[in-house]
C-alpha positions in Angstrom: 125.9 149.2 36.9 125.5 145.5 36.7 124.2 143.2 39.5 124.5 139.5 39.6 121.9 137.5 41.6 123.1 136.7 45.1 125.9 139.3 45.2 126.2 142.9 46.3 127.3 145.5 43.8 130.9 146.6 43.4 130.0 150.0 44.8 128.4 148.5 47.9 131.4 146.2 48.3 133.7 149.2 48.2 131.5 151.1 50.6 131.7 148.3 53.1 135.4 148.1 52.8 135.9 151.8 53.5 133.6 151.7 56.5 135.4 148.8 58.0 138.7 150.4 57.6 137.6 153.6 59.3 136.1 151.8 62.3 138.3 150.6 65.2 136.7 147.4 66.5 138.6 147.6 69.7 137.5 151.1 70.5 133.8 150.9 69.5 131.4 149.4 72.0 128.2 147.9 70.6 126.3 149.5 73.4 127.5 153.0 72.4 126.7 152.8 68.7 123.7 155.2 68.0 121.6 154.9 64.9 121.3 158.0 62.7 117.7 158.8 61.9 118.5 158.6 58.2 120.4 155.4 58.4 119.4 152.2 56.8 117.7 151.0 60.0 115.1 153.8 59.8 112.1 152.7 57.6 110.9 156.4 57.5 114.1 157.9 56.2 113.4 159.6 52.8 116.8 158.6 51.5 117.2 155.1 52.9 120.0 153.3 51.0 119.0 150.3 48.9 120.5 147.2 50.5 118.9 144.6 48.4 121.0 145.3 45.3 118.0 144.2 43.2 116.8 147.4 41.5 117.3 147.5 37.8 116.6 151.2 37.0 119.1 153.8 35.7 121.2 155.5 38.3 119.9 158.9 39.5 121.8 162.1 39.2 124.9 162.0 41.2 124.8 158.3 41.6 128.1 156.6 41.1 128.4 154.4 38.2 131.3 152.5 36.6 134.5 154.4 37.0 132.9 157.0 39.2 135.6 158.8 41.2 135.7 159.5 44.9 133.2 156.8 45.9 134.0 157.2 49.6 133.8 161.0 49.6 131.1 162.7 51.7 130.7 165.4 49.1 128.4 165.7 46.1 129.0 162.3 44.8 128.7 160.4 48.0 126.8 157.1 47.7 125.4 157.6 51.2 123.7 160.9 50.1 122.4 160.0 46.7 121.8 156.2 46.9 118.7 155.2 44.9 115.4 153.9 46.6 114.4 150.3 46.3 111.2 149.6 44.5 111.2 145.9 45.5 108.3 144.8 47.6 110.8 142.8 49.8 112.4 144.4 52.9 116.1 143.8 52.6 116.9 145.1 56.0 118.5 142.6 58.4 116.4 141.2 61.3 116.9 142.8 64.8 120.0 141.4 66.4 120.8 139.5 63.2 123.4 139.9 60.5 121.1 140.0 57.5 120.7 137.5 54.7 121.7 137.1 51.1 122.6 140.5 49.5 122.5 142.5 52.8 125.1 144.3 54.8 124.0 142.7 58.0 125.9 143.5 61.3 129.0 145.2 59.8 130.0 146.8 63.1 128.6 144.1 65.4 131.3 142.6 67.7 129.1 140.4 69.8 125.4 139.5 70.5 124.9 141.8 73.4 122.8 144.9 72.8 120.5 147.2 74.7 116.9 148.1 73.9 116.4 151.8 73.0 112.8 153.1 73.2 113.8 155.9 70.8 114.8 153.4 68.1 112.1 153.4 65.3 112.4 149.6 65.3 111.7 149.4 69.1 109.3 146.6 70.0 107.7 146.9 73.4 107.0 143.1 73.4 110.7 142.4 73.2 111.3 144.4 76.3 108.5 142.5 78.0 110.2 139.2 77.0 113.5 140.3 78.5 111.8 141.4 81.7 109.9 138.1 82.0 113.0 136.0 81.5 114.9 138.0 84.1 112.1 137.7 86.6 111.7 134.0 85.9 115.4 133.4 86.5 115.3 135.3 89.7 112.3 133.4 91.0 113.9 130.0 90.2 117.1 130.9 92.0 115.1 132.0 95.0 113.1 128.7 94.9 116.3 126.7 94.7 117.7 128.4 97.8 114.5 127.9 99.7 114.1 124.3 98.6 117.5 123.4 100.0 116.6 125.0 103.4 113.3 123.2 103.5 114.9 119.8 102.9 117.6 120.4 105.5 115.0 121.4 108.1 112.9 118.3 107.3 115.8 116.0 107.8 116.4 117.7 111.2 112.8 117.8 112.4 111.0 114.9 110.5 107.9 117.1 110.4 105.9 116.4 107.3 103.1 118.9 108.0 105.5 121.8 108.5 107.4 120.9 105.3 104.2 120.7 103.3 103.1 124.1 104.6 106.4 125.7 103.8 106.4 124.4 100.3 102.8 125.7 99.8 103.8 129.1 101.1 106.5 129.4 98.4 103.7 129.4 95.8 105.9 128.3 92.9 104.2 125.0 92.0 105.9 125.1 88.5 109.3 124.5 90.2 108.2 121.6 92.4 110.1 119.2 90.1 113.3 120.8 91.4 112.2 120.1 95.0 111.7 116.5 94.1 115.2 116.3 92.5 116.8 118.2 95.4 115.1 116.1 98.1 116.2 112.8 96.5 119.7 113.9 95.6 120.4 115.2 99.1 119.0 112.0 100.7 121.1 109.8 98.4 124.2 111.3 100.0 123.0 110.5 103.6 122.1 107.6 105.8 119.2 105.1 105.4 117.1 107.1 107.9 117.1 110.2 105.6 116.5 108.0 102.5 113.4 106.6 104.2 112.3 110.0 105.3 112.6 111.3 101.8 110.5 108.5 100.4 107.8 109.0 103.0 107.8 112.8 102.4 107.4 112.3 98.6 104.5 109.9 99.2 102.8 112.4 101.6 103.2 115.4 99.3 102.2 113.5 96.1 99.0 114.9 94.6 98.3 116.9 97.8 101.1 119.5 97.4 103.1 118.4 94.4 101.3 117.6 91.2 102.0 114.2 89.7 103.5 115.7 86.5 106.0 117.6 88.7 107.0 114.4 90.4 107.4 112.7 87.1 109.5 115.5 85.7 111.6 115.6 88.9 112.6 111.9 88.5 113.3 112.5 84.8 115.8 115.2 85.8 117.4 112.8 88.4 117.8 110.1 85.8 119.3 112.6 83.3 121.8 113.9 85.9 122.9 110.4 87.0 126.3 110.9 85.3 126.9 114.0 87.4 125.6 112.5 90.6 127.9 109.5 90.4 130.9 111.9 90.7 130.0 112.6 94.4 127.9 109.6 95.2 129.6 106.4 94.0 126.6 104.1 94.6 124.3 106.4 92.6 123.1 103.6 90.3 121.8 101.4 93.1 120.4 104.2 95.4 118.6 106.1 92.6 117.3 102.8 91.2 115.8 102.0 94.6 114.2 105.5 94.8 112.6 105.0 91.4 111.4 101.5 92.4 110.0 102.9 95.7 108.1 105.6 93.7 106.6 102.9 91.4 105.6 100.8 94.5 104.1 103.9 96.1 102.1 104.6 92.9 103.9 107.9 92.2 105.5 106.8 89.0 103.9 104.5 86.4 105.8 101.4 85.4 106.0 102.7 81.9 108.3 105.5 83.2 111.2 103.0 83.0 110.8 102.1 79.3 110.0 105.6 78.2 113.0 107.2 79.9 115.3 104.4 78.8 114.4 105.1 75.1 115.2 108.8 75.5 118.7 108.5 77.1 122.0 107.7 75.4 122.7 104.0 75.5 125.9 104.4 77.5 124.6 106.9 80.1 124.4 106.0 83.8 120.7 106.9 83.7 120.1 103.7 81.6 122.0 101.7 84.2 119.8 103.2 86.9 116.6 102.2 85.1 117.8 98.7 84.3 118.8 98.2 87.9 115.3 99.4 89.1 113.5 97.2 86.7 115.5 94.0 86.9 117.1 94.3 90.4 114.1 95.5 92.4 110.7 95.5 90.6 111.2 92.0 89.0 112.0 90.3 92.4 109.4 88.2 94.2 107.6 90.1 97.0 109.4 93.2 95.6 107.0 95.7 97.3 107.7 94.5 100.8 111.5 94.2 100.1 111.6 97.8 98.7 109.5 99.3 101.5 111.7 97.7 104.2 115.0 98.3 102.5 115.7 101.6 104.4 114.9 100.8 108.0 116.9 103.7 109.3 117.7 103.8 113.0 114.9 101.4 113.7 117.1 98.6 112.5 119.6 99.3 115.3 119.4 97.3 118.5 120.7 98.5 121.9 123.7 96.2 121.5 124.6 97.8 118.1 124.4 101.3 119.6 126.5 100.3 122.6 129.1 98.8 120.4 129.2 102.0 118.3 129.7 104.1 121.5 132.6 102.0 122.6 134.2 102.3 119.2 133.9 106.0 119.0 135.3 106.5 122.5 138.2 104.2 121.9 139.0 106.0 118.6 138.8 109.4 120.4 141.2 108.3 123.2 143.7 107.1 120.5 143.4 110.1 118.1 142.3 112.9 120.4 140.1 114.4 117.6 137.2 116.0 119.5 135.6 117.3 116.3 135.4 113.8 114.8 134.1 112.3 118.1 131.3 114.9 118.3 130.4 114.1 114.7 130.2 110.4 115.5 127.9 111.1 118.5 125.7 113.2 116.2 125.6 110.5 113.5 124.3 108.0 116.0 121.0 109.8 116.0 119.9 108.5 119.4 119.5 111.6 121.6 117.5 109.7 124.2 120.4 107.3 124.6 123.2 109.8 125.1 123.2 108.9 128.8 124.9 105.7 127.7 127.7 107.7 126.1 128.2 109.6 129.4 128.2 106.4 131.5 130.7 104.6 129.3 133.0 107.7 129.0 133.0 107.9 132.9 133.7 104.2 133.3 136.5 104.4 130.7 138.0 107.5 132.6 137.9 105.5 135.9 139.6 102.6 134.2 142.3 104.6 132.3 143.6 107.4 134.5 145.7 108.8 131.6 142.5 109.3 129.4 140.5 111.0 132.2 141.2 114.6 131.1 140.4 113.9 127.4 137.1 112.2 128.1 136.0 114.9 130.5 136.9 117.5 128.0 134.8 115.7 125.3 131.7 115.5 127.6 132.2 119.2 128.6 132.3 120.4 125.0 129.4 118.1 124.0 127.4 119.6 126.9 128.3 123.3 126.1 127.5 122.7 122.4 124.1 121.2 123.3 125.0 117.9 121.6 124.3 116.1 124.9 121.7 117.9 127.1 121.9 118.3 130.9 119.3 115.7 131.5 121.3 113.1 129.7 124.5 114.2 131.5 122.8 113.8 134.9 121.2 110.5 133.9 124.6 109.1 132.8 126.3 110.0 136.1 123.3 108.6 138.0 123.5 105.3 136.2 127.2 105.1 137.0 126.5 105.8 140.7 123.9 102.9 140.6 126.6 100.6 139.2 129.5 101.7 141.5 129.3 98.6 143.6 129.9 96.4 140.6 132.6 98.7 139.3 134.4 98.4 142.7 135.0 94.7 141.9 137.4 95.7 139.1 138.4 99.3 139.9 140.0 99.8 143.4 138.5 102.9 145.2 135.8 103.2 142.5 133.7 105.4 144.8 136.5 107.8 145.5 137.4 108.2 141.8 133.8 108.7 140.8 133.3 111.3 143.5 136.4 113.1 142.2 135.0 113.1 138.6 131.6 114.4 139.8 133.4 117.3 141.7 135.4 118.3 138.6 132.4 118.2 136.3 130.3 120.3 138.8 133.1 122.8 139.3 133.4 123.4 135.6 129.6 124.0 135.4 128.4 121.3 133.1 127.0 119.0 135.7 124.4 119.8 138.4 125.6 117.7 141.3 122.6 118.5 143.4 120.4 116.4 141.0 122.5 113.3 141.7 121.8 110.7 144.5 124.4 110.3 147.2 127.2 107.7 146.8 126.2 106.4 150.3 124.3 103.2 150.1 120.5 103.9 150.4 117.8 101.4 151.2 115.4 100.5 148.4 112.0 102.0 148.9 109.1 99.5 149.2 106.7 99.7 146.3 103.3 101.2 147.1 101.5 98.9 144.7 99.3 96.3 146.4 100.0 92.5 146.2 97.2 91.8 143.7 98.7 94.1 141.1 102.1 92.6 141.6 100.7 89.1 141.2 98.8 90.2 138.0 102.0 91.7 136.5 103.9 88.5 137.0 101.1 86.4 135.5 100.6 88.8 132.6 104.3 88.5 131.8 104.0 84.7 131.8 100.9 84.8 129.6 102.6 87.1 127.1 105.8 85.0 126.9 103.7 81.9 126.3 101.8 83.7 123.6 105.0 84.6 121.8 105.8 80.9 121.7 102.4 79.5 120.8 100.7 82.4 118.9 97.4 81.2 120.5 95.2 84.3 120.8 92.2 82.4 122.2 94.3 81.0 125.0 95.4 84.6 126.0 91.8 85.7 126.1 90.9 82.8 128.4 93.8 83.4 130.7 93.0 87.1 131.0 89.4 86.4 131.8 90.5 84.1 134.6 93.0 86.6 136.1 91.0 89.7 135.5 87.4 88.5 135.9 86.3 92.0 137.0 87.6 93.4 133.8 89.5 96.1 135.7 90.5 99.0 133.5 93.7 99.4 135.5 94.7 95.8 134.9 93.8 96.0 131.2 96.1 99.1 130.9 98.9 97.2 132.8 98.6 94.3 130.5 98.8 96.5 127.4 101.9 98.2 128.8 103.6 94.9 129.6 102.7 93.4 126.2 104.2 96.3 124.2 107.2 96.7 126.5 108.2 93.0 126.1 107.5 93.2 122.3 109.8 96.3 121.9 112.7 94.3 123.3 112.2 91.5 120.7 112.2 91.1 117.0 109.7 92.1 114.3 107.8 88.9 114.7 106.9 89.5 118.3 106.1 93.2 117.6 103.7 92.1 114.8 102.1 89.5 117.2 101.7 92.1 119.9 99.8 94.4 117.5 97.6 91.5 116.3 96.8 90.5 119.9 95.9 94.1 120.8 93.4 94.4 117.9 91.9 90.9 118.7 91.3 91.4 122.5 88.9 94.3 121.9 89.8 96.2 125.1 87.8 99.4 125.7 89.5 102.4 123.9 90.0 104.2 127.2 92.0 101.3 128.6 94.2 101.3 125.5 94.7 105.0 125.8 95.7 104.6 129.5 98.1 101.8 128.5 99.9 104.0 126.0 100.1 106.9 128.5 101.7 104.5 131.0 104.1 103.4 128.2 105.1 106.9 127.3 105.6 107.9 131.0 108.0 105.0 131.4 109.8 105.7 128.1 112.9 107.2 129.9 113.5 103.9 131.8 112.8 101.9 128.6 115.3 104.0 126.7 118.0 102.6 129.0 117.8 99.3 127.1 116.1 100.5 123.9 117.6 103.6 122.2 114.8 103.7 119.6 111.9 103.6 122.1 110.3 106.8 120.5 110.2 105.2 117.0 108.9 101.9 118.4 106.1 103.5 120.5 105.1 105.8 117.6 104.8 102.8 115.3 102.7 100.9 117.8 100.5 103.9 118.3 100.1 104.4 114.5 99.4 100.7 114.1 96.6 100.9 116.8 94.9 103.7 114.8 95.2 101.8 111.5 93.8 98.6 113.1 91.0 100.9 114.5 91.8 99.9 118.1 92.1 103.7 118.7 90.4 106.5 116.8 92.5 109.5 115.5 91.0 111.8 118.2 92.5 109.5 120.9 95.9 110.8 119.8 94.9 114.3 120.9 93.7 112.9 124.2 97.1 111.3 124.8 98.8 114.5 123.7 97.1 116.5 126.5 99.0 114.4 129.0 102.4 115.4 127.6 102.9 119.2 127.2 106.1 120.7 125.8 107.6 120.1 122.3 110.7 118.5 123.8 108.9 115.8 125.9 109.1 112.2 124.8 105.3 112.1 124.6 105.2 115.0 122.1 107.9 113.4 120.0 106.0 110.0 119.9 102.8 111.7 118.9 104.5 113.8 116.3 106.1 110.8 114.7 102.9 108.8 114.8 100.9 111.5 113.2 103.6 112.0 110.5 103.4 108.3 109.7 99.6 108.4 109.5 99.6 111.4 107.1 101.8 109.7 104.5 100.2 108.5 101.3 99.3 104.8 101.5 100.1 105.0 105.2 97.6 102.2 106.1 99.2 99.7 103.9 102.7 100.6 104.9 102.0 100.7 108.7 100.1 97.4 108.6 103.2 95.7 107.1 105.8 97.6 109.2 106.7 94.4 111.0 106.1 91.8 108.3 102.4 91.2 108.5 100.5 88.1 109.5 101.9 87.8 113.0 104.5 85.2 111.9 107.1 87.3 110.2 105.7 86.4 106.7 105.4 89.3 104.3 101.6 89.1 104.1 99.4 89.4 101.0 100.5 91.5 98.1 98.1 94.4 97.4 97.2 93.0 94.0 96.1 89.7 95.7 93.9 91.7 98.1 92.3 93.6 95.3 91.6 90.4 93.5 90.0 88.9 96.6 87.8 92.0 97.0 86.7 91.8 93.3 85.8 88.1 93.5 83.7 88.5 96.7 81.8 91.4 95.2 81.2 89.4 92.0 80.0 86.4 94.1 77.6 88.6 96.1 76.4 90.4 92.9 75.4 87.1 91.3 73.1 86.1 94.1 75.3 85.7 97.2 74.2 86.1 100.8 74.5 89.6 102.4 75.7 88.1 105.7 78.3 85.9 104.0 79.6 88.9 102.0 80.1 90.9 105.2 81.8 87.9 106.8 84.2 87.6 103.9 85.1 91.3 104.1 85.8 91.0 107.8 87.9 87.9 107.3 90.2 89.9 105.0 91.5 91.3 108.3 92.6 94.5 106.5 90.3 97.3 107.8 92.7 99.9 106.5 92.0 98.6 103.0 88.2 98.7 103.1 88.2 101.7 100.9 89.0 99.3 98.0 85.7 97.5 98.7 83.9 100.9 98.5 85.6 101.9 95.3 85.1 98.6 93.5 81.4 98.4 94.6 80.8 102.0 93.3 82.5 101.1 90.0 80.2 98.1 89.6 77.1 100.2 90.6 77.9 102.9 88.0 78.7 100.4 85.2 75.9 98.0 85.8 73.4 100.2 87.8 73.1 97.4 90.3 71.5 98.6 93.6 72.2 95.3 95.3 75.8 96.4 95.9 74.6 99.7 97.4 72.7 97.6 99.9 75.9 95.8 100.8 77.7 99.1 101.5 74.8 100.2 103.6 74.9 97.1 105.7 78.7 97.3 106.1 78.4 100.9 107.3 75.5 100.3 109.6 77.3 97.4 111.3 80.5 99.4 111.7 82.5 97.1 109.4 83.4 100.0 107.1 84.0 103.3 108.8 83.3 106.9 107.6 87.0 107.4 107.0 87.2 104.4 104.7 84.0 105.4 102.9 85.4 108.9 102.2 88.7 107.3 101.1 86.9 105.0 98.7 84.8 107.7 97.2 87.9 109.9 96.9 89.8 107.1 95.1 87.0 106.7 92.6 86.9 110.5 92.0 90.6 110.3 91.1 90.0 107.7 88.4 86.7 109.1 87.1 88.2 110.2 83.8 89.2 106.6 83.0 85.8 105.3 84.0 84.1 107.9 81.7 85.7 106.2 78.7 83.4 103.2 79.2 80.5 105.0 81.0 79.9 108.4 79.4 77.7 109.7 82.2 80.0 108.4 85.0 80.6 111.8 86.5 76.8 112.6 86.6 76.1 109.2 88.3 79.0 109.7 90.7 77.7 113.1 91.8 74.3 111.6 92.4 75.8 108.8 94.6 77.9 111.3 96.6 74.8 113.2 97.5 73.0 110.0 98.3 75.9 108.8 100.6 75.9 112.2 102.4 72.1 111.8 103.1 72.8 108.3 104.5 75.5 109.6 106.7 78.4 107.7 105.0 80.2 110.9 104.1 80.5 114.1 106.2 79.5 117.5 104.8 83.2 118.5 104.2 83.5 116.0 101.3 82.9 117.7 97.9 83.6 116.7 94.4 84.8 118.9 91.5 86.5 118.4 88.2 89.9 118.6 89.8 89.0 115.8 92.2 87.7 115.3 95.7 88.5 117.7 98.5 87.8 117.6 102.2 88.9 119.4 105.2 91.9 118.1 107.1 92.5 115.6 104.4 95.3 113.3 105.6 94.4 110.1 103.9 94.1 110.6 100.2 
């Protein structure tokens, strides 16, 4: 028998041919093929056939040679029975699941790659079974996480509750899949309104590093960029919207600027992902004042004025009367996202029914279904009818017998069960009740309004202080609260400039905290009436409340004090507090809230963060080189950015560790003692340095040892509370809502 290198022998070739002819590939299932214990797959078989075809010895007795007859016979001369053993040190058997290599038979009867593991197989490998089990379990876990992630995002868009969302994500316990949550949150927000886009950006900022690790956020955005070609099929403006999300992540310090270049190099040149990255870099991040522009791009419902909402209501009612599509009308009502302004829909629908007799049935049916579905609650239904009753005298000028028609509509609604007629006032003219407030309070209200209106024109804070002293020389707490209520009420009905000026004035007048608390309680109590003209009163009040905390006019515990006055999750007070707390818990919340209305009190965008950091660095350098302690404190105060004092703490600590300069420690001690830097800002500054300690250690090898020493020293001085602790993974503290 002769063998040529790289080929099987003639006998083996003939054997393979006869085996393939006898097997029916259509009738043999790969899962039913059993391996004979003496087959080639058994390494312990005493007569295992030689598959390498490399042995050079003489054939054994009975072994077929050239011209040997009956090669396929199972009898005495069968090659399966008397095949020689291989003396080669190489194992010529094919790999599991493979088809062999050069000179091997391979998977002769294999019809596909699917096979089952058999524990009785001599070649069974328990680790292989473990791998299969692990893969199946991992796949099941990921599918479960995907389903839960979608539910969590939907609930967040419905409730706007950052804390609950964070807790639900923690409870899933699958931090390795958080990148998918990032991708799902952004992709779902991209297909919704500006309000949801802003909510998604705020949630990411709040969860970053606290719940979702930075590498997972990075990977999530990588996946989004890679899937841009698929997203654009359903979302035509994918390039612009995803670019804005990436730019927002860079501005919020969740993505490094290098992300853009790195991802651009890894994507095909003609992919939509490259267009997204170019748009983010050149269209947003390269623009002047880009941080402010990007942060205010999605104003959501806060950008709507009362006039805009009223116009939208008129349009949807007119379209409904023409088309008769109740489902579309209900969808439009839902999309307005102004549940506290639904009474305006009721009022305008009733007036339209009074004006157009033929549309009366359709409009009442719409209100009935909206009420039964819970889209418009009973309180808003009653309020809408009540406002129509109040305006019936004016309506009578244009609609003959307006009182009779309105009474008929009220009777129909009450008989159908979706209006409580007993809650409405009578259509008979009733005298106006005389106010119980005394004359001095009335006079102060009028003068306070005049002072505030003049302030909006002149922006003279000192003049406001002088006028208040003259009008309220007894410093009455009640009059202070009334002034605060009037100030914010007038500002809410104006533009961002006046809202910013109101916040600046509130922080400058230095009212007692209790007076400010009472002022906000009065504002929330009258929110129902304010909502008649301002459909986003909840968002505005929440932002004013959050801004008061950031400006340290109120302490965080004052929010709980206000909350005790408004029990029930559906009350306006609860919603205002919930929204204010959510805004304060977001990462970089101080910077964002302080610039929510433009900053500076004049509508200007304010300083860029880099400019403030530069100012802080220069004032510390000046003090370090021999400056006056009192002058340094004055400069810090004149920054007028108390929410950013943590940067002073961080930069001072870096200089102390690098240069071992105790002079700066004395500055921090003076700032804390005078109340210029609060405990919250101290903890935030120490925490920020802990996050960047690895970078500092490149220049100062014992940075971690020094930092630990200064943490203990700060605790002894009362700068940090006992809950602050430092470990290799970074700072931790109870109820951490700021880092």
